[in-house]
Every structure is written in C-alpha cells, then in structure tokens.
N, C-alpha and C positions, 0 to 999 in steps of 0.2 A: 524634834528628839533625832536617836540617832532609831534607824533602821533592821531589824532582827540582822534582812543580808549583806544590811551596813554594817551590821557589830559580827556578822559570820565570818564575814571575809577581813573585818583589821586580826581578830581572831586569830584565825588561819597562817596570814601575812606572818604576821611580830610573829609566831611559829617556826616560821620557815626563813625569818627574817637572823631570828634572836644565831640559828644554827650555823645558818653559809658565813652568817659572819663569826662568826665561833672560830669560822676555819680555817676564814680568809686571815683575822686577826693571826693565829695559832701557823700556817703555813709560812707567811710574813714572819713572826721572831726562830721559826725551826733555820728558815736561807737565814733571813741578819744576825743569830748566830754566830753558823755557824762560819758567814761570810770577818766579821767580826770580832770572833773568838783570839784567835790571833794574835790580835793588835791589844787588847786587851790582855791578853796574858800573858806580850813581853813590855806593858805598860809595868808588871806587879797591882795590875790594879784591881782592890779588895771586890766580893757578893755581894759585896752586901751595891756601892758604886753599876754594881752590871748589872745589876736586877734596878736599880730605879734606873739606870738609861733608858728601858725595853718597860718599865710603867710609865715614866716621860712622855717615850715616842706614842705611847698606845694610841691616847686623843687622834693624835695627830695625824697617825697613820688611816686610825679607824672613820677620821673626814672623808681620805685622800681614794678609798676605798669603799666608801659605801654605795654610790649613785648603782657602782658592778652590780655590787653586793644586791642590792637590793630590784635591781635586776632581775638578778638568776635564782633567787628568791617568791617575785612577782613570778615568774615561767615555772616555778617547781608548783608553785599553788597553783595556778589558773592554767596546767597544763595534766595539774591530777584529780581537778575540775573537772575535766573533760571527757579523761581517759573513763572519768564513770560515771560519768554521762550526766551530771547534776546541774554543769551548763543548758545541757538538754533540755533542760528535762527545766527550767527554771524557764525555755520559751519558751517553750510547751504550756506555759504560765501563764502566754504574755507580757513576762518582762522582758525588756529588750535588750541586746548588750551597753545602748545607751543608758538604761534604768543601773545595770551589771559597774557602766563604763565612769555612770556621774566620782562615786562613792569611791572608787580608785583613787582620780584621778586629784580628788580633795585633798584627801590621805597622802599624798605620793607630793602635793607643795607641804600638807604640814611640814613631812618631814624633813622636805628640803630647807623649812628654816627652822628648824633644829639643829640640821644637818650645819648649818651658815651659825648661828650662834656657838651653836656647840663646836666648830672649829677656828673662828673666829676667839672663843675667849680660852677652854680646860687648850686646845688643837695648840694652839701660838703657842701660849705660856708655856708648855710642854716639849714642844722646841725645843724651846728657847735653854730649857732644864737641862732637855738630853743633848743637847751640845755644848753647852759648859761645862758638864763631864766630861762629851769626848774630848773638847777642842786644849782643853783646862789638863787634866788628869791623863788623858794617853795622848793625844797631838803637843799641849802642854804650852802651847800658846795661849798664854793670858789675853784675853777683851785688853789689860790696861796698854799692854803693850804692844799691839796691831795698828799698826804704821800702816798709813795712806801715800802715794803720792799721785803728781801732777793733778792738785783740785782744783778745781777755776768754781769761782763762785761770784754775783754785782750781790749788792749789799746800796740802798740809793744812786747813787753818781759812785759808784767804785767798782772799777773788776782789781777780783784777788784773785792773784796765782800762789796755791802754793808747791814750792816742789814736796814737798814732805810734810805730814804730819802727826803726831797721832792720840789722836782725839778725844780719848778717854783723860788723858789729858794734858790738853792742847798746848803742846807743850809741838813745836817746828820749828822750821829752816828753811835757806830760800826764798823769800816772801816778799814779791813784784807789788807791786799795787798803781792802780791805773788813775787817776780822779779825772775825773772829766768836768770842762766847762758848761754848765746851766741852761748857758741860752742855744752853745752847741753843743751837740753832743758829738758829732762827729771830731770832735778840738778837747786834746789833752792839755789837760794846764796846771799837772807835775805829774814825775816818774818819785818813787818810794817803794827804796831793796834793801831787804834788810839779813840778815848773812842770820837771825833769828830772832822767835818772837816767842810769846805768853801768852793763849787764847783763854777769855772766858765770857759772859754773859755782861758784863760791868766792864768791859774795853778793854782794851788789846796794849801789848806792852813790845816792843821793838826793836831791837839791841845791834851793832854795828848797823846802822842805818846811813845813806842814804838818800838822799836827795837832789833828784834831776829836775829843772823849767828847763821844758823846751822851747821857749821865746822866748824867756834873755838867754839858754847858753851857758847855765849854770851850772856846779854843781855843789853843795851844803851836806857834809858829813857829821852826824853826833855816836850819839852814843848809845844814848836809851833817845823813847822819843812814844806819848800816849795816843793812841787811835778812840777815836767814839766809834767805834764797831763793835756791834753788839752778835754779830751768830754765831751760834751753837757749833763750833765744830764736830761735836760727837754726833752731832744729827747726819752727817758727811757716812757712818756706819751706815747708815740704811741703804743709802746708794754708792756702794759700795756694788760691783760687779760682782764680788764672790758670793753679794750675799742673797740665800734664798729668797725671793718672791713672797711666796705663794707663802711666809713662813712668816710674815711680818700681817700685823693688825688692822684692817679697811684703816679703823682711824688714824691711828700710823700714815697709813700710804697720802693717803685724805692731805693730812697738812702739810707732807715733802710736797705733794705737788701744787700743794696752796704758797708754799715758801718760792718752789724752783720758775712755775709760772711765771711769778715776778720778779725773781731774777735773771727772769729770760729763756732761761738752762730746758735744756733740751728732754722733756717727759711721759712720749710717749712710751716708754719700756716702764715706767711709775702707773702712770696710767693706763693702761692695760691691763697690766697687773692688779691694779684696781675692780675694773668690767669684769676683768676674769674669777676673779672670788665670788660673786654673786652669781655673773655664768654656770657656774661651776654647784654653784647649793641648786640654780632649777633645775642643772640636768639630772635631777631626783626625777622632776616630774617629767624629763625630756625619754627618762626611760621606760616607766610608766605607759607614755604615750608608745613605745616600739613595741615591751610586751600585747597591749590590748593588737596594736594592728599585731604581730606575728601570729597570734588566735584566730588572727580572720581569714590566716593564708595557706595556716599545714594545722591538720590534726592528728600530730602525735606529737607524744609526749619528746619519745626519742629526739625530734630533728630541733624543735622550736626552742632549743636549751641551749644547743653543739651551737644552734645560729644566735641567741642571743651574744655568745661567749666570744665570735668571728665579729660583730655588728659593736659588743662593747672597744675592742680594739682597734678597731676602724673609725666611733666614737674619738677616741682618746688621741687618735692618730690625728686626725682632722682639727679636736681641737688644743695639741701642742701644736702642727702647724698653722693655724690659723694666729692664735699670740704668737707665736713665734713672725711671723710676716704681720704683726700691729706692734709689735714692740719696735721692730728696724723702722718704723714708718714705712714701707707698703702701700699697708691700707692703713684707714680708720682705726682710730684702738677699741669703739666700739663694737664695729665688724669682727677686727679679728678679735677677740674675746667673747663673744656673739655667733659667731659664725655657723660654727661647728651646732647648734641648738637649731639655729634655724632652721638650716639644710635637712637635719633630722626630722627635729618639729610637720616642718614641709611635706617632708614622705609619711609619717608613721600619722599622721592628724588625717592625711591627705585622707593616705589608705583604713582606717579608721572610720571616716564620713564614708568612702564607698563601700566599707563593708556590712555585707547585709546578715552577718550569722557570726558566733563564736564556732563553728564546726564543720565549716567547709571544708576540706579537704580532707 
C-alpha cells in the first residue's frame, strides 16, 4: 500500500511536472515554428500538414526533454516544501531523509520506464511521420528516390560493394562482388562486376556482367546473371550516416547490430546508440538523485533551480561527449552510453548518502 507521504509527493510532483512539461513543449513549438515557418510557406504547405508535423513531433520532443523537465519539477516541488518548512516538520517527526527519498526514487524509476516505452513507440513513429512530411512536402525528397553511394556488406563467403543503390526500389549500379574460397578466406575464387543490378530478398539479377577468374586469368562476359543473394538493401537506410539513430526503435537497432556483426562490419555506432536509448531513459532516475543531493547542499529555492539548470546542461554535454566517443570507437560502447550516468550517480548518490538533512544551508 502506498503511504500518505508517498501519495502526497506523487500528487505534488505530477502537478509541477504537467505545468513545466507544457511550458517546455510550448517554448519548443514557438522556436521551431519561427525557425521553419519560411520553409513551410515557401513550399506552399497546407496548414493541416503544418499542424500534423508538430503533432507528430510532439511525442519525440516530450521524450527528449522529459529528464530535464522532471529535474526542474522535482526541484520546484522539494524547494517549496523546504521553504514552507514541510521537510523540517517531517524530520522533527522522525521521518528521515531516506524515508522521503525512497518513494521519489521508486517514482523516478517508474517514470523512466514510461519515458522509454513512450519514446520507443509514439516517439519513433511520430518522428518518422513528421520527417516524411518535412522531406516529401517541404524538401521534396521522396524516400523512394533516396540514393546511397559506396556501400559495402558481406553475405556468407561473398563481399559486395555497391557503387550506387536506391534502397526502396532495390535498383543500383557499379556492383563488384568478391567470392572467397571457403577453405582459404584470403583467396578470391572470382570477381563479378556488373554495370547495373536489381536486388530483392528472393535473389539478385545482374546486368552487363563481367566475371574475372584470378586463378586462370580469364574474363567472361554475360548479358545477365542470377545470384542467390538475399540481403534486403532497404535496410541500408538504417545505417545511412544522415539517419538520426535516436529516431530508430530499439528492436530495429538490435536487428541491424546482429546482421552487421555477422557480416563483419563496424557496429560501434549502432551499438552505442542502442545502449544510449536505455541510458537516456534511466537519466530520469539520475535527475532524482541530483535533485535530492542539491537539497542536502542548499536551502534556497532560488539557488537550487538555477543550479539544476546548469547541471542539466553539464549532464547533456557529458552525455553527448561520451556517446560520440563510443560511436567513434575511442571507448567501449557501453561506457560511452552510460558514462554520464555513472559519473553523476557517483557524485549525487555519494552526497545523498553523506547528507544528514534536507534543510542544511
């Protein structure tokens, strides 16, 4: 059963959280509207599409700003309780800081789970729909005509290089395929070059084919050739460097990591992004630790909220720095994603354990 104190803390936080979340979302929409309004008007986009764009973007933005909003809401709530002597009254009644902190941390963990599910379902789907409106109606870039260049992959004993490919249609050009000797992976059995090709999961059709046999020094020309390749080239849109990995669902990243790992490709970028999704959701709990630790240091509402904002920017900067290092292989992917969380939970958690009261300062 939830105690009276837990229900009181929960009700108060939800009130502050709703107000600050609405304010944060309003500020974002205001800035985004003025930033992109010229583009919408120049492309003669209807007001219905503009409204749809912002509606679709809302869940993704809510998930992104939620940890910072939760920190400010919690600091405002606890700061007011501190100023109104509520925390002092609780401690006078033998209610320890640990008793107050425990329901807040459990509540923060529940919110972290909600933030993660919200981000991975509504956030990802909404982001995709908003980007479709932006690309097709504003930038006029249909995904059906999106073209990638210089793509490598491996399937079984074959290494394939595609000079150009349109993933949605599966049509490409300048293909080079290297067939490796199963008994000696350093030996190439034959090299197949194709001027153009059509790819599908049922098999690939090559046109204007040149087959080179390195062992016999022979070259054979064919008009067309069927290959039993089954790689779905549409999946290469996922690893396009222009794709924002945070906009992809966790399960899709997991599938691509497994597929690319099997093919021997570099997976640091995707693996770091996979861990970062979990780490960013858990940052809601980190923010709770930070808020509680600040209350053991300072007793002024007008001091802890500005400090909370500064710490939020510091956390975000360290998070981006660590993730970037992980994506570039400078540190382990797990450490890159969780580095900022580990740093702040050690500092805030250590101070919270040493703090004796919430009304010091």
